[in-house]
N, C-alpha and C positions, 0 to 999 in steps of 0.2 A: 183048835187045839184040844186035846184030850184031857179027861179028869186028872189023870196022872201028871200031865204037863201044867195043868193048872196047879195043882197041889205044890209041884216042883218049883214053879213061880213063886208063889207065895211063901215059901220056905225060903229062897233065895233073896226075896224082897226082905226078910225079916233079919237076915245074916248081913246084908249089905247096909241097911240102917238107911243113911241118907244119898246114897248111890240113886243114880238115874234107873228107873223101873218103868215098865209099860203101865199105863192107864187102867190097864185089865188087872192088874195086880193089887189094886187099891180096893178095900171091901166098903160096904154101904157106911156112909156117913164120914169116910177118911177124907182128908184134903192133901193137896199136893201144889207144887209149884210146877209149871209147864217150862221144863228145860230144853227140849228141843224136839222137833218132828223129824222122823226118820222119812226116808223115801223121796228125798230132795232131788233137786237136778231140774233140767230143762226139757222142754216139750211136754208130752202129756203129765208127768209128776207136778210139774208147777203148777197145774191147775188145783190139783189136790192141796198143796201147801196153801195156795191163793184163797180158795174157798174156806180152808179153816181159819186162817187169817181175816176174813170177811167175818166170820161167825165169832170172832173174838179169842180165838185160840192162838195166842202167840206166846214165844218164850217171856217168862217172867210173870204170866197171869197166874193166880189162883184159881183153883178147879176143885170141886167138892164133887165126889160120888154121891148121889141122891139114893139111886137105886139100881142094882145090877139085875137084869132079868135073867131067869134061869134058863138052861139048856142052849146057852152061849147066845141068848138074844140081847138085844141093844142095851147100851149103859146110858143111864139118865144121869146127866151132870149139871150142876149149877155153876156158871161162868159169868162173871160181872153182872149179876143180878139176872140172869136169863137162863132158863131150864133147856136144855138140848138133848136129843136123843142120839147117840153116837153107835154105829156098828162097831162089833169087837175087831174087825179089820181094820178099821180106822183107829180105834182105841188102843191097838197094838202098836200102832206107829208112834203113838204121843207119849214121850218120855218124860216122867216127872220126878221131882224129889219131894218125897212125902213129908207131911209136916208132922210133929209130935202130937199136937193138940189141934182139934177141928171145932171153931166156933162157926156156925152158919150165919153168913151173912155177906 
């Protein structure tokens, strides 16, 4: 995603409010609820969803962005008390509903 695409995504997320947005649209310290994980199906893609579920990333789970690395690096998140580093490609597939207030924990 280019810098222009990234700013467009942030503007869209601000306008949409509580609709589903990619995890990459959240800023450092912002929280959301995982609504869905795109890229589902059978075969190879099923392994992707299963791996995320094994890590605790399932719909309905609260997720907090701890830090997003610069230059499209990984995103550090807090999920169920554990910190995980997710690549941007994976984070783009995780759709969340942004929470208004974020209390860490």
